[in-house]
TORRO-94386 format. One record per residue (C-alpha): residue number from 1; x, y, z; residue in one letter. Coordinates in steps of 0.1 Angstrom, whole numbers, plus 2048, in hexadecimal, padded with zeros to 3 digits. Each point is the difference from the previous one (the first is absolute). Layout:
N
(NUM (X Y Z) "A")
...
END
This chain:
268
(1 (955 6A4 FC7) "X")
(2 (80A 7F6 7D6) "X")
(3 (818 7E8 802) "X")
(4 (811 7EA 7E7) "X")
(5 (7DF 7E6 7FC) "X")
(6 (7EB 817 7FF) "X")
(7 (80A 812 7E2) "X")
(8 (80B 7DF 7F2) "X")
(9 (7DE 7F9 802) "X")
(10 (7F3 824 7F6) "X")
(11 (80E 801 7E1) "X")
(12 (7FE 7D8 7F4) "X")
(13 (827 7FC 804) "X")
(14 (80C 7DE 808) "X")
(15 (81F 814 80F) "X")
(16 (810 81E 807) "X")
(17 (80A 818 7E2) "X")
(18 (824 810 805) "X")
(19 (811 7F2 820) "X")
(20 (824 7F9 7FE) "X")
(21 (801 7E0 7F0) "X")
(22 (7FC 7FA 7DE) "X")
(23 (7F2 7E5 7EB) "X")
(24 (809 7F1 7DD) "X")
(25 (7D8 80D 7FD) "X")
(26 (80B 823 80C) "X")
(27 (81E 808 7F1) "X")
(28 (800 81C 7EA) "X")
(29 (820 7FD 7E1) "X")
(30 (800 828 7FF) "X")
(31 (819 80A 7E4) "X")
(32 (81E 807 812) "X")
(33 (7F5 7E3 814) "X")
(34 (804 7EB 7E1) "X")
(35 (823 80C 7F6) "X")
(36 (80E 801 824) "X")
(37 (7F9 7DB 805) "X")
(38 (808 7FA 7DC) "X")
(39 (823 80F 807) "X")
(40 (80B 7F3 81F) "X")
(41 (7EF 7DE 7F4) "X")
(42 (81B 802 7DF) "X")
(43 (81B 805 81D) "X")
(44 (7F5 7E2 810) "X")
(45 (803 7EB 7E1) "X")
(46 (821 80E 7F8) "X")
(47 (811 805 825) "X")
(48 (7FE 827 7F7) "X")
(49 (807 810 81E) "X")
(50 (7DF 821 7FD) "X")
(51 (7F5 818 81B) "X")
(52 (7DD 806 802) "X")
(53 (7F5 81F 80E) "X")
(54 (7DD 811 80C) "X")
(55 (7EE 81B 815) "X")
(56 (7EF 7F1 81B) "X")
(57 (7DA 7F2 7FE) "X")
(58 (809 7F6 7DB) "X")
(59 (802 7DD 800) "X")
(60 (823 7F5 809) "X")
(61 (7FA 7E2 816) "X")
(62 (7E4 7F3 7ED) "X")
(63 (814 800 7E0) "X")
(64 (81C 7F0 80D) "X")
(65 (7E6 7E9 810) "X")
(66 (7F5 7F2 7DD) "X")
(67 (822 802 7EF) "X")
(68 (807 7E5 81A) "X")
(69 (7E0 7EB 7FA) "X")
(70 (805 806 7E1) "X")
(71 (81F 7E9 804) "X")
(72 (802 7D3 7FD) "X")
(73 (808 7FF 829) "X")
(74 (81A 7E4 7F0) "X")
(75 (817 80C 7ED) "X")
(76 (803 81D 812) "X")
(77 (804 80F 827) "X")
(78 (7FB 81F 809) "X")
(79 (80F 816 81E) "X")
(80 (7E6 81D 809) "X")
(81 (80D 815 81B) "X")
(82 (7F1 825 80B) "X")
(83 (823 810 807) "X")
(84 (7F3 816 81B) "X")
(85 (819 7F7 817) "X")
(86 (820 7ED 7FD) "X")
(87 (812 800 823) "X")
(88 (80D 7F2 809) "X")
(89 (810 7EB 7E4) "X")
(90 (800 819 7E1) "X")
(91 (7ED 7F7 7E1) "X")
(92 (81B 7E6 7FA) "X")
(93 (7FA 7E9 821) "X")
(94 (7D9 806 7FA) "X")
(95 (806 7EF 7E6) "X")
(96 (811 7E7 80F) "X")
(97 (7E8 7F9 819) "X")
(98 (7E6 7FE 7E7) "X")
(99 (812 7E0 7F1) "X")
(100 (805 7F2 81E) "X")
(101 (827 80A 801) "X")
(102 (814 80F 820) "X")
(103 (80E 81F 7F6) "X")
(104 (828 802 800) "X")
(105 (813 816 812) "X")
(106 (805 818 7E3) "X")
(107 (7E6 80C 7E6) "X")
(108 (815 7F3 7E9) "X")
(109 (803 7DE 80B) "X")
(110 (7D7 801 801) "X")
(111 (7FD 80E 7DF) "X")
(112 (815 7E0 7F7) "X")
(113 (7ED 7EB 816) "X")
(114 (7E2 808 7F4) "X")
(115 (80C 7FE 7D3) "X")
(116 (80F 7DC 809) "X")
(117 (7D9 7F5 80A) "X")
(118 (7F3 80A 7E2) "X")
(119 (819 7F1 7EC) "X")
(120 (7F6 7DC 80E) "X")
(121 (7D8 808 7F7) "X")
(122 (7F2 7F3 7E5) "X")
(123 (7E4 819 7FF) "X")
(124 (7FF 823 7F0) "X")
(125 (80A 814 824) "X")
(126 (7EA 827 7FD) "X")
(127 (80A 81B 81A) "X")
(128 (7E2 819 805) "X")
(129 (80A 81A 817) "X")
(130 (7E2 814 80A) "X")
(131 (802 822 815) "X")
(132 (824 806 7F0) "X")
(133 (7F8 828 806) "X")
(134 (802 7FA 824) "X")
(135 (824 7F6 7FC) "X")
(136 (81F 816 804) "X")
(137 (81F 802 7E9) "X")
(138 (817 7EB 813) "X")
(139 (7EA 7E3 800) "X")
(140 (7F4 801 7DB) "X")
(141 (827 7FE 7F9) "X")
(142 (7FD 7DE 80F) "X")
(143 (7F0 7F6 7E1) "X")
(144 (820 802 7EB) "X")
(145 (80F 7E2 815) "X")
(146 (7E6 7EE 7F6) "X")
(147 (800 811 7D7) "X")
(148 (820 801 7F9) "X")
(149 (80B 7D9 7FD) "X")
(150 (7F5 7F9 7DD) "X")
(151 (7E0 812 801) "X")
(152 (810 80F 7DA) "X")
(153 (800 7E0 7F7) "X")
(154 (7EA 7E3 810) "X")
(155 (7EB 811 818) "X")
(156 (7F8 7EA 81F) "X")
(157 (7E2 80D 80A) "X")
(158 (7E4 815 7EE) "X")
(159 (802 822 815) "X")
(160 (7E0 814 802) "X")
(161 (804 81F 817) "X")
(162 (7E1 812 802) "X")
(163 (7F6 81F 81A) "X")
(164 (7F2 825 7F9) "X")
(165 (813 81F 7F8) "X")
(166 (814 803 817) "X")
(167 (812 7E5 7F7) "X")
(168 (803 80B 7DC) "X")
(169 (819 81B 814) "X")
(170 (816 7EF 815) "X")
(171 (80C 7E7 7E3) "X")
(172 (80D 826 7F0) "X")
(173 (818 7FD 818) "X")
(174 (823 7FD 7EF) "X")
(175 (809 7E3 815) "X")
(176 (7E2 7ED 7F6) "X")
(177 (806 80B 7D7) "X")
(178 (807 7DE 7FA) "X")
(179 (7E2 7EE 80C) "X")
(180 (7EB 816 7F2) "X")
(181 (811 7FD 7DF) "X")
(182 (7F5 7D7 805) "X")
(183 (7D7 809 807) "X")
(184 (7FE 800 7DD) "X")
(185 (7E0 7FA 7FB) "X")
(186 (7E7 818 80E) "X")
(187 (7DB 7FE 80A) "X")
(188 (7E7 81E 812) "X")
(189 (7DC 803 804) "X")
(190 (7EC 81D 7FF) "X")
(191 (7DD 80D 809) "X")
(192 (7DE 7F0 7F1) "X")
(193 (7F6 818 7E3) "X")
(194 (7D7 809 802) "X")
(195 (7F6 7E8 7EF) "X")
(196 (815 7E6 80C) "X")
(197 (7EE 80A 825) "X")
(198 (7E3 7FA 7F4) "X")
(199 (80D 7E1 7F1) "X")
(200 (80D 7F2 822) "X")
(201 (7DD 80F 812) "X")
(202 (7F0 7E7 7EC) "X")
(203 (81D 7E2 802) "X")
(204 (803 805 822) "X")
(205 (7DA 7FD 807) "X")
(206 (7F4 7E3 7EC) "X")
(207 (819 7E8 810) "X")
(208 (7F0 809 81B) "X")
(209 (7DC 7F3 7F3) "X")
(210 (7F6 81F 7F3) "X")
(211 (7EA 7FC 7DC) "X")
(212 (7F9 823 7FC) "X")
(213 (81A 822 802) "X")
(214 (7F7 80D 81F) "X")
(215 (815 820 7FF) "X")
(216 (7E7 81D 7E8) "X")
(217 (81F 80A 7E3) "X")
(218 (800 825 80F) "X")
(219 (807 7E9 824) "X")
(220 (81F 7F1 7F0) "X")
(221 (809 822 7F3) "X")
(222 (802 811 81E) "X")
(223 (818 7DC 810) "X")
(224 (81A 809 7E5) "X")
(225 (7FF 829 808) "X")
(226 (804 7F9 825) "X")
(227 (81B 7E3 7FA) "X")
(228 (80F 80B 7E5) "X")
(229 (7FE 7D7 7F3) "X")
(230 (815 7F4 823) "X")
(231 (7F4 7DC 806) "X")
(232 (806 7FF 825) "X")
(233 (7EC 823 7FE) "X")
(234 (7E4 7F2 7E8) "X")
(235 (7FB 7E1 814) "X")
(236 (7F9 81B 81D) "X")
(237 (7EB 812 7F6) "X")
(238 (7EA 7E7 7ED) "X")
(239 (7F6 7EA 822) "X")
(240 (7FE 825 812) "X")
(241 (7E5 809 7E0) "X")
(242 (7F1 7DD 804) "X")
(243 (7F9 803 825) "X")
(244 (7F4 820 802) "X")
(245 (7E5 7F6 7E3) "X")
(246 (7F8 7E6 814) "X")
(247 (7F9 80F 81B) "X")
(248 (7E8 814 7F0) "X")
(249 (7EF 7E8 7F3) "X")
(250 (80D 800 7D9) "X")
(251 (806 7E5 7EA) "X")
(252 (81E 81B 7EB) "X")
(253 (815 815 801) "X")
(254 (800 826 7F7) "X")
(255 (819 81E 808) "X")
(256 (7E8 806 81D) "X")
(257 (810 7E0 80E) "X")
(258 (820 808 7F5) "X")
(259 (803 822 80F) "X")
(260 (7F5 7FA 81D) "X")
(261 (815 7DE 805) "X")
(262 (81D 81C 7F8) "X")
(263 (7F3 812 81A) "X")
(264 (806 7F0 817) "X")
(265 (81E 7ED 7FB) "X")
(266 (813 826 7FD) "X")
(267 (7F1 807 821) "X")
(268 (802 7E4 815) "X")
END
């Protein structure tokens, strides 16, 4: 049976490639990644509220992690909240809990308590609200309680509202027009091109200890064809192809291994 250790040893790697965690050496700053990172960095430095939209599997979490890692931890305080649910306190109540505050009787009172807490800190406060596409309009509307107070003059915090494309549709609701207008900086991610896919495969493998390119050119092209440049799909298919090649005793991956791995994924 082919396990992780045997796979690593077969290809003379130092670690398992294409895992979820991305080291600095494995990070692939493709065009839209670099553009989005630059825009969000500008948003934080100027305290301009930002909207960050990406389809599933394109590396949204990886980019947000890279953004956080680039900041001076002594000068900045990040509150990252994956907004899969806000019950029982609502959005503002959840933020209060993250700041160590007890939610008040009303959302407006809780929002004021959060703003008072932000005013007392000596660091740059950064709120990253992720998975916001899961929130109903009524919950997103709570952000106005935080953004209305002096936000157009002296923003109390830097805000990144991040999620999948349905978030854009939610923000188009008439009741959220004020919030949408304040999200002045917009960033997004796109799938990799065919050349970027090839470069990405090589980058991830070399970060895992590979001394040579393991994917033949036609195999890399077939991965792009099957995944259309979606990073998560590339990772899954590439790892499955490595397993198929190792099981067959091969040291390189050809088109056949890609097709076999894809067939197994589609029919398992």
